[in-house]
N, CA, C and O atoms as a DFTB+ gen file, in Angstrom:
596 C
 N C O
     1  1     154.837     103.298     117.635
     2  2     156.586     103.409     116.601
     3  2     156.788     103.018     118.392
     4  3     156.971     101.828     118.648
     5  1     156.751     104.051     119.616
     6  2     157.234     103.005     120.255
     7  2     157.217     102.079     120.744
     8  3     158.235     101.550     121.192
     9  1     156.219     101.651     120.807
    10  2     156.171      99.700     121.043
    11  2     156.531      99.418     120.993
    12  3     156.812      98.583     121.853
    13  1     157.593      99.660     119.278
    14  2     157.955      98.931     118.706
    15  2     159.570      98.486     119.336
    16  3     160.373      97.558     119.437
    17  1     159.329      99.905     119.647
    18  2     161.497     100.514     120.431
    19  2     161.217      99.415     121.488
    20  3     162.208      98.753     121.796
    21  1     159.918      99.064     122.171
    22  2     160.267      98.917     123.475
    23  2     159.766      97.275     122.816
    24  3     159.861      96.417     123.693
    25  1     159.472      96.954     122.016
    26  2     159.486      94.989     121.984
    27  2     160.625      94.650     121.568
    28  3     161.209      93.788     122.225
    29  1     161.424      95.323     120.127
    30  2     162.094      94.417     119.054
    31  2     163.522      94.362     120.511
    32  3     163.633      93.138     120.564
    33  1     164.360      94.802     121.387
    34  2     165.208      94.563     121.895
    35  2     165.182      92.953     122.821
    36  3     166.153      92.289     123.186
    37  1     163.420      92.614     123.045
    38  2     163.529      90.992     123.979
    39  2     163.792      90.078     122.375
    40  3     163.330      88.937     122.374
    41  1     164.526      90.570     121.018
    42  2     164.687      89.784     120.341
    43  2     165.970      89.711     120.783
    44  3     166.655      88.839     121.318
    45  1     166.129      90.820     120.436
    46  2     168.067      90.986     119.790
    47  2     167.989      90.714     121.226
    48  3     167.338      89.670     121.252
    49  1     168.360      91.140     122.873
    50  2     168.666      90.341     123.952
    51  2     169.095      88.645     123.196
    52  3     170.082      87.920     123.312
    53  1     168.374      88.579     122.764
    54  2     168.652      86.973     122.419
    55  2     169.206      86.700     121.211
    56  3     168.744      85.865     120.433
    57  1     170.562      87.629     120.931
    58  2     171.001      87.634     119.481
    59  2     169.115      87.149     118.391
    60  3     169.261      86.151     117.685
    61  1     168.358      87.483     118.357
    62  2     167.997      86.951     117.355
    63  2     166.764      88.206     116.852
    64  3     165.784      88.744     117.367
    65  1     167.859      88.291     114.911
    66  2     167.661      89.842     114.519
    67  2     166.853      89.616     113.743
    68  3     166.349      90.586     113.178
    69  1     166.476      88.504     113.454
    70  2     165.996      88.178     111.998
    71  2     164.118      88.337     111.827
    72  3     163.205      88.737     111.105
    73  1     164.543      87.538     113.378
    74  2     162.567      87.992     113.479
    75  2     161.625      89.290     113.577
    76  3     160.401      89.293     113.442
    77  1     162.481      90.430     113.849
    78  2     162.017      91.819     113.879
    79  2     162.342      91.941     112.871
    80  3     161.310      92.129     112.225
    81  1     163.454      91.972     112.006
    82  2     163.866      92.057     110.865
    83  2     162.319      91.571     109.730
    84  3     161.678      92.553     109.355
    85  1     161.873      90.405     109.321
    86  2     160.492      89.539     108.797
    87  2     159.730      90.602     109.115
    88  3     159.379      91.042     108.020
    89  1     159.139      91.458     110.182
    90  2     158.062      91.522     110.991
    91  2     158.521      92.786     109.877
    92  3     158.141      92.660     108.713
    93  1     159.515      94.254     110.345
    94  2     159.720      95.115     109.481
    95  2     159.476      95.239     108.290
    96  3     159.103      96.268     107.728
    97  1     159.739      93.820     107.650
    98  2     159.584      93.630     106.102
    99  2     158.515      93.648     105.519
   100  3     158.375      94.268     104.465
   101  1     157.058      92.622     106.384
   102  2     155.107      92.958     106.515
   103  2     155.174      94.331     106.459
   104  3     155.657      94.975     105.528
   105  1     154.613      94.836     107.608
   106  2     155.041      96.410     108.162
   107  2     155.070      97.191     106.634
   108  3     154.276      97.775     105.897
   109  1     156.403      96.840     106.652
   110  2     156.421      97.394     105.070
   111  2     155.803      97.380     104.116
   112  3     154.989      98.148     103.603
   113  1     156.206      96.478     103.876
   114  2     155.511      96.069     102.790
   115  2     152.988      96.401     103.288
   116  3     152.475      97.383     102.752
   117  1     152.567      95.979     103.704
   118  2     151.235      97.098     104.888
   119  2     151.398      98.211     104.460
   120  3     150.695      98.462     103.480
   121  1     152.427      99.462     104.993
   122  2     152.519     100.231     105.057
   123  2     152.154     100.752     103.571
   124  3     151.287     101.595     103.342
   125  1     152.960     100.111     102.593
   126  2     153.114      99.549     101.224
   127  2     151.231     100.410      99.764
   128  3     150.763     101.250      98.995
   129  1     151.124      99.041     100.601
   130  2     149.523      98.820     100.743
   131  2     147.963      99.343     100.351
   132  3     147.098      99.350      99.475
   133  1     148.518     100.021     102.502
   134  2     147.328     100.630     102.436
   135  2     147.679     102.549     101.973
   136  3     146.781     103.391     101.952
   137  1     149.166     102.850     101.653
   138  2     148.749     103.958     101.101
   139  2     148.301     103.742      99.807
   140  3     147.347     104.491      99.597
   141  1     148.580     103.013      98.791
   142  2     148.118     102.899      98.003
   143  2     146.154     102.790      97.742
   144  3     145.411     103.160      96.832
   145  1     145.968     102.201      98.861
   146  2     144.314     102.109      98.707
   147  2     143.499     103.478      99.809
   148  3     142.309     103.790      99.840
   149  1     145.158     104.309     100.951
   150  2     144.091     105.415     101.828
   151  2     144.987     106.257     100.643
   152  3     144.792     105.491      99.700
   153  1     145.579     107.009     100.262
   154  2     146.667     108.001      99.206
   155  2     145.571     108.773      98.197
   156  3     145.574     109.949      97.835
   157  1     144.693     107.763      97.892
   158  2     143.998     108.407      96.584
   159  2     142.724     109.146      97.217
   160  3     142.370     110.082      96.501
   161  1     141.771     108.943      98.612
   162  2     140.951     109.364      98.814
   163  2     141.383     110.196      99.916
   164  3     140.771     111.226      99.634
   165  1     142.214     110.536     101.307
   166  2     142.272     110.793     101.580
   167  2     143.350     111.387     102.063
   168  3     143.647     111.790     103.188
   169  1     144.375     111.375     100.127
   170  2     145.196     112.882     100.690
   171  2     146.354     112.779     101.563
   172  3     146.032     111.813     102.254
   173  1     147.172     113.048     101.858
   174  2     147.926     113.252     102.960
   175  2     147.564     112.237     104.309
   176  3     148.204     111.366     104.898
   177  1     146.322     112.771     104.458
   178  2     145.946     111.915     105.511
   179  2     146.369     110.272     105.799
   180  3     146.949     109.668     106.702
   181  1     145.772     109.935     104.571
   182  2     145.990     107.892     104.205
   183  2     147.698     108.204     104.108
   184  3     148.229     107.124     104.364
   185  1     148.321     108.809     103.953
   186  2     149.785     108.586     104.127
   187  2     150.078     108.369     105.955
   188  3     151.053     107.709     106.314
   189  1     149.323     108.867     106.779
   190  2     149.316     109.111     108.876
   191  2     148.819     107.885     108.564
   192  3     149.401     106.801     108.596
   193  1     147.781     108.118     108.283
   194  2     146.191     106.475     108.766
   195  2     147.429     105.466     108.383
   196  3     147.712     104.698     109.303
   197  1     148.324     105.311     107.027
   198  2     148.830     103.861     107.266
   199  2     150.032     103.394     107.546
   200  3     150.583     102.294     107.591
   201  1     150.380     104.820     107.773
   202  2     152.335     104.439     109.077
   203  2     151.473     104.217     110.234
   204  3     152.285     104.102     111.151
   205  1     150.557     104.117     110.622
   206  2     149.759     104.863     112.238
   207  2     149.720     102.785     112.156
   208  3     150.484     101.842     112.364
   209  1     148.332     103.030     111.728
   210  2     148.893     100.848     111.228
   211  2     149.495     100.337     111.537
   212  3     149.732      99.869     112.651
   213  1     150.236     100.233     109.956
   214  2     151.443      99.610     110.073
   215  2     152.292      99.594     111.402
   216  3     153.108      98.704     111.639
   217  1     152.085     100.437     112.078
   218  2     153.207     100.393     113.382
   219  2     151.914      99.547     114.256
   220  3     151.992      98.426     114.758
   221  1     151.141     100.156     114.252
   222  2     150.257      98.922     115.242
   223  2     150.259      97.368     114.629
   224  3     150.216      96.243     115.128
   225  1     150.308      97.727     113.739
   226  2     150.563      95.902     113.545
   227  2     152.576      95.280     113.368
   228  3     153.132      94.192     113.519
   229  1     152.993      96.503     113.034
   230  2     154.693      96.002     113.885
   231  2     154.424      95.750     115.397
   232  3     154.732      94.671     115.904
   233  1     153.877      96.700     116.078
   234  2     153.618      96.912     116.806
   235  2     153.111      94.585     117.730
   236  3     153.688      93.690     118.346
   237  1     152.425      94.738     117.426
   238  2     151.292      93.155     117.384
   239  2     152.164      92.260     116.539
   240  3     151.518      91.305     116.107
   241  1     153.344      92.268     116.192
   242  2     153.478      91.076     115.568
   243  2     154.943      90.352     116.851
   244  3     155.318      89.324     117.414
   245  1     155.248      91.771     116.683
   246  2     156.611      91.534     117.521
   247  2     156.227      90.578     119.172
   248  3     156.748      89.548     119.601
   249  1     155.230      91.365     119.711
   250  2     154.369      91.199     121.324
   251  2     153.714      89.738     120.691
   252  3     153.596      89.017     121.681
   253  1     153.206      88.935     119.409
   254  2     152.752      88.057     119.802
   255  2     153.722      87.216     119.451
   256  3     153.625      86.179     120.108
   257  1     154.918      87.201     118.452
   258  2     156.053      86.946     119.041
   259  2     157.139      86.786     119.926
   260  3     158.103      86.034     119.782
   261  1     156.827      87.788     121.129
   262  2     157.051      87.359     122.172
   263  2     156.717      86.169     123.262
   264  3     157.250      85.289     123.937
   265  1     155.041      86.976     122.843
   266  2     154.535      85.856     123.589
   267  2     154.553      84.450     123.620
   268  3     154.347      83.760     124.619
   269  1     154.982      83.786     121.705
   270  2     155.107      82.712     121.454
   271  2     155.825      82.081     121.621
   272  3     155.692      80.858     121.644
   273  1     157.466      83.073     121.902
   274  2     158.506      81.935     122.108
   275  2     159.234      81.662     123.375
   276  3     160.305      81.115     123.639
   277  1     158.068      82.362     124.236
   278  2     158.130      82.854     126.012
   279  2     158.749      83.613     126.366
   280  3     159.172      83.358     127.493
   281  1     159.095      84.572     125.950
   282  2     160.148      85.446     126.018
   283  2     158.744      86.486     127.028
   284  3     158.511      86.266     128.217
   285  1     158.528      86.801     126.783
   286  2     157.654      87.627     127.827
   287  2     156.233      87.565     128.539
   288  3     155.284      87.973     127.870
   289  1     156.007      87.137     129.718
   290  2     154.355      86.296     130.330
   291  2     154.058      88.072     131.178
   292  3     154.873      88.600     131.934
   293  1     152.961      88.564     130.846
   294  2     152.651      89.456     131.842
   295  2     152.319      89.659     132.838
   296  3     151.204      89.224     133.126
   297  1     152.957      90.285     133.710
   298  2     152.353      89.811     135.284
   299  2     151.265      90.627     135.334
   300  3     150.854      91.741     135.009
   301  1     150.881      89.303     136.040
   302  2     149.018      89.682     136.818
   303  2     148.683      91.100     137.234
   304  3     149.517      91.789     137.821
   305  1     147.419      91.561     136.923
   306  2     146.703      93.467     136.800
   307  2     147.317      94.122     135.582
   308  3     146.908      95.274     135.433
   309  1     148.089      93.760     134.767
   310  2     148.064      94.039     133.585
   311  2     147.121      95.019     132.992
   312  3     147.092      96.233     132.793
   313  1     146.261      93.846     132.765
   314  2     145.257      94.305     131.741
   315  2     144.137      95.785     132.933
   316  3     143.954      96.988     132.744
   317  1     143.767      95.029     133.825
   318  2     143.186      96.381     135.005
   319  2     144.232      98.004     134.855
   320  3     143.974      99.106     135.337
   321  1     145.252      97.641     134.135
   322  2     146.415      99.114     134.197
   323  2     146.187      99.663     133.298
   324  3     146.178     100.893     133.333
   325  1     145.851      98.809     131.866
   326  2     145.825      99.150     131.031
   327  2     144.340     100.006     130.497
   328  3     144.379     101.054     129.851
   329  1     142.938      99.232     130.966
   330  2     142.256      99.950     131.098
   331  2     142.081     101.003     131.915
   332  3     141.020     101.600     131.732
   333  1     142.959     101.524     132.969
   334  2     142.838     102.337     133.917
   335  2     143.131     103.687     132.701
   336  3     142.621     104.734     132.303
   337  1     144.218     102.872     132.499
   338  2     144.718     103.877     131.350
   339  2     143.855     104.848     130.456
   340  3     143.652     106.062     130.494
   341  1     143.281     103.468     129.348
   342  2     143.396     104.426     128.718
   343  2     141.140     105.361     128.730
   344  3     140.636     106.025     127.824
   345  1     140.616     105.037     129.817
   346  2     139.857     105.458     130.516
   347  2     140.391     106.715     130.445
   348  3     140.249     107.508     129.514
   349  1     141.356     106.963     132.016
   350  2     142.161     108.202     131.542
   351  2     142.172     108.666     130.116
   352  3     141.893     109.843     130.344
   353  1     142.297     108.601     128.729
   354  2     142.696     109.239     127.820
   355  2     141.448     109.438     127.107
   356  3     141.441     110.352     126.283
   357  1     140.110     108.574     127.309
   358  2     139.035     109.102     127.071
   359  2     138.589     110.401     127.810
   360  3     137.875     111.317     127.403
   361  1     139.123     110.247     128.843
   362  2     138.479     111.463     129.810
   363  2     139.312     112.718     129.348
   364  3     138.672     113.727     129.050
   365  1     141.144     112.747     129.234
   366  2     141.358     113.604     128.887
   367  2     141.344     114.167     127.350
   368  3     142.006     115.145     127.001
   369  1     140.060     113.024     126.038
   370  2     140.075     113.489     125.167
   371  2     138.606     114.079     124.926
   372  3     138.396     115.037     124.183
   373  1     137.799     113.522     125.508
   374  2     136.618     113.987     125.947
   375  2     136.866     115.420     126.440
   376  3     136.468     116.361     125.754
   377  1     137.533     115.633     127.648
   378  2     137.335     117.188     127.935
   379  2     137.986     117.975     126.993
   380  3     137.633     119.126     126.734
   381  1     139.467     117.071     126.165
   382  2     139.785     118.092     125.523
   383  2     138.458     118.235     123.589
   384  3     138.028     118.575     122.487
   385  1     138.540     117.879     124.267
   386  2     136.790     117.939     122.551
   387  2     135.843     119.066     122.837
   388  3     135.739     120.094     122.168
   389  1     135.160     118.746     123.922
   390  2     134.345     120.327     124.503
   391  2     135.539     120.754     124.588
   392  3     136.467     120.006     124.281
   393  1     135.694     121.637     124.885
   394  2     136.486     122.841     125.852
   395  2     137.904     123.569     124.114
   396  3     138.669     124.534     124.101
   397  1     137.687     122.804     123.322
   398  2     138.433     123.515     122.328
   399  2     137.486     123.929     121.562
   400  3     138.166     123.930     120.536
   401  1     136.491     124.275     121.220
   402  2     136.090     124.920     120.626
   403  2     136.100     124.475     118.372
   404  3     137.019     123.776     117.946
   405  1     135.145     124.946     117.503
   406  2     134.667     124.236     116.826
   407  2     136.170     125.104     116.340
   408  3     136.610     126.107     116.901
   409  1     136.973     124.169     114.765
   410  2     137.633     124.537     113.506
   411  2     137.959     126.071     113.023
   412  3     138.921     126.783     112.735
   413  1     136.584     126.114     113.119
   414  2     136.307     128.019     112.015
   415  2     136.971     128.563     113.074
   416  3     138.176     128.816     113.051
   417  1     135.986     128.826     114.334
   418  2     136.421     129.737     115.528
   419  2     137.949     129.390     115.710
   420  3     138.537     130.352     116.204
   421  1     138.648     128.477     115.501
   422  2     140.427     128.530     115.016
   423  2     141.052     129.784     114.243
   424  3     141.779     130.741     114.509
   425  1     140.231     129.147     112.910
   426  2     140.693     129.452     111.808
   427  2     140.933     131.604     112.242
   428  3     141.727     132.435     111.801
   429  1     139.778     131.692     113.270
   430  2     138.780     133.332     112.442
   431  2     140.123     134.254     114.233
   432  3     140.416     135.449     114.213
   433  1     140.391     133.718     114.888
   434  2     140.627     133.790     116.666
   435  2     142.246     134.594     115.705
   436  3     142.970     134.015     114.894
   437  1     142.315     135.495     116.016
   438  2     144.257     136.181     116.596
   439  2     144.742     134.718     116.376
   440  3     144.338     133.563     116.245
   441  1     146.133     135.680     116.429
   442  2     147.318     134.352     116.900
   443  2     147.389     134.537     118.832
   444  3     147.449     133.703     119.736
   445  1     147.352     135.753     118.818
   446  2     147.254     135.978     119.928
   447  2     146.292     135.285     120.886
   448  3     146.336     134.518     121.848
   449  1     145.670     135.740     120.368
   450  2     143.918     134.752     121.048
   451  2     144.204     133.430     120.655
   452  3     144.804     132.921     121.601
   453  1     144.039     132.357     119.450
   454  2     144.684     131.173     119.892
   455  2     146.206     130.507     120.747
   456  3     146.077     129.416     121.302
   457  1     147.206     131.021     120.788
   458  2     147.322     130.992     121.198
   459  2     147.343     130.468     123.665
   460  3     147.643     129.628     124.514
   461  1     146.491     132.464     123.295
   462  2     146.203     131.902     125.431
   463  2     145.168     130.779     125.356
   464  3     145.127     130.038     126.338
   465  1     144.018     130.446     123.982
   466  2     143.511     129.546     124.530
   467  2     143.852     127.949     124.206
   468  3     143.010     127.070     124.020
   469  1     145.353     127.788     124.184
   470  2     145.954     126.603     123.635
   471  2     146.686     126.767     124.856
   472  3     146.725     125.672     125.418
   473  1     147.120     127.409     125.336
   474  2     147.803     127.746     126.886
   475  2     146.721     127.396     127.581
   476  3     147.515     126.872     128.361
   477  1     146.079     127.260     127.875
   478  2     144.942     127.163     129.362
   479  2     144.321     125.604     128.502
   480  3     143.441     125.228     129.277
   481  1     144.369     124.556     127.296
   482  2     143.735     123.856     126.856
   483  2     144.706     122.452     127.562
   484  3     144.320     121.348     127.945
   485  1     146.437     123.220     127.513
   486  2     147.344     122.224     127.095
   487  2     147.241     121.894     128.301
   488  3     147.298     120.664     128.318
   489  1     147.026     122.593     130.131
   490  2     147.568     122.233     131.339
   491  2     145.476     121.650     131.499
   492  3     145.139     121.156     132.575
   493  1     144.841     121.743     130.839
   494  2     143.721     121.746     131.192
   495  2     143.302     119.646     131.052
   496  3     142.770     118.803     131.775
   497  1     143.709     119.669     130.195
   498  2     143.830     118.270     129.211
   499  2     144.511     116.915     129.842
   500  3     144.426     115.692     129.740
   501  1     145.575     118.385     130.893
   502  2     147.137     117.303     131.492
   503  2     146.230     116.965     132.808
   504  3     146.349     115.807     133.210
   505  1     145.295     117.856     133.571
   506  2     145.056     117.861     134.370
   507  2     143.906     116.718     134.429
   508  3     143.976     115.881     135.329
   509  1     142.969     116.673     133.592
   510  2     141.644     115.393     132.993
   511  2     142.267     114.409     133.562
   512  3     141.974     113.718     134.537
   513  1     143.613     114.413     132.496
   514  2     144.392     112.951     133.107
   515  2     144.668     112.481     133.688
   516  3     144.466     111.290     133.925
   517  1     145.657     113.724     134.508
   518  2     146.111     112.806     135.866
   519  2     145.181     113.263     137.315
   520  3     145.211     112.405     138.197
   521  1     144.784     113.881     137.467
   522  2     143.508     113.646     138.276
   523  2     142.165     112.448     138.381
   524  3     141.595     111.921     139.336
   525  1     141.953     112.301     136.261
   526  2     141.528     110.847     136.521
   527  2     142.642     109.195     137.020
   528  3     142.300     108.246     137.725
   529  1     143.322     109.320     136.656
   530  2     144.611     108.381     137.423
   531  2     144.595     108.703     138.484
   532  3     145.719     108.458     138.923
   533  1     143.793     109.273     139.490
   534  2     145.013     110.132     141.069
   535  2     143.070     109.181     141.554
   536  3     142.776     108.351     142.414
   537  1     141.976     110.114     140.139
   538  2     140.603     109.347     141.064
   539  2     141.068     107.227     141.185
   540  3     140.978     106.740     142.312
   541  1     141.469     106.337     140.081
   542  2     141.330     105.120     139.904
   543  2     142.698     105.335     141.141
   544  3     143.669     105.562     140.419
   545  1     143.071     105.358     142.252
   546  2     144.642     105.379     142.972
   547  2     145.661     105.090     142.094
   548  3     145.646     103.877     141.888
   549  1     146.622     105.685     141.422
   550  2     147.378     105.707     140.852
   551  2     148.328     107.125     141.307
   552  3     148.202     108.181     140.687
   553  1     149.100     107.001     142.250
   554  2     149.952     108.282     143.195
   555  2     151.702     108.265     142.701
   556  3     152.396     107.302     142.376
   557  1     151.925     109.198     142.765
   558  2     153.575     110.085     141.691
   559  2     154.773     108.931     142.577
   560  3     155.958     109.261     142.536
   561  1     154.490     107.966     143.139
   562  2     155.425     107.100     143.831
   563  2     155.148     105.663     143.159
   564  3     156.099     104.884     143.226
   565  1     153.556     105.033     142.287
   566  2     153.551     104.415     141.876
   567  2     154.404     104.151     140.796
   568  3     154.406     103.018     140.315
   569  1     155.611     105.615     140.042
   570  2     155.677     105.464     138.897
   571  2     157.607     105.324     138.960
   572  3     158.320     105.285     137.957
   573  1     158.012     105.279     140.148
   574  2     158.902     104.886     140.366
   575  2     160.169     104.038     140.175
   576  3     160.309     103.021     140.854
   577  1     160.847     104.310     139.524
   578  2     161.397     102.831     138.855
   579  2     161.669     101.743     139.746
   580  3     161.874     102.052     140.920
   581  1     161.728     100.114     139.320
   582  2     161.693      99.767     140.895
   583  2     162.873      98.692     140.589
   584  3     163.436      98.774     139.498
   585  1     163.342      97.496     141.686
   586  2     163.907      97.132     140.807
   587  2     163.373      95.188     140.173
   588  3     162.838      94.581     141.101
   589  1     163.470      94.426     138.985
   590  2     162.730      93.224     138.598
   591  2     162.591      92.601     140.025
   592  3     163.102      93.066     141.044
   593  1     162.237      92.083     139.987
   594  2     161.264      91.346     141.000
   595  2     162.499      89.296     140.890
   596  3     162.135      88.320     141.545
């Protein structure tokens, strides 16, 4: 959903409000169709799934439109950048998955125990993500805002 907020202004800056509106309507129709398909057997999780998939569709169509109209051309290196981020997210997900414990154990613990467990899981997940990025060569200075070339 955030990617939609990033990509749509590329059209608005060119006074083109029709294309994002058409894409939003396509996404809305897709959401409703997926609601019908998913809610019956996934209940409320089907709603979340349909909204998430429709947001991905919306972002994909906006991106494709920006590329086709020549409004956006990715600079070299973006593919490797995204791959490194995906690996870092996967390491974080695996770290959290293997250290969180079973769902049943969470339900049996007291509130204080769950809070304590969560209090070390969150920093552990963040640390695994940022250490992975650091191993890939990312440094804090790389995230400073730079003027456009």
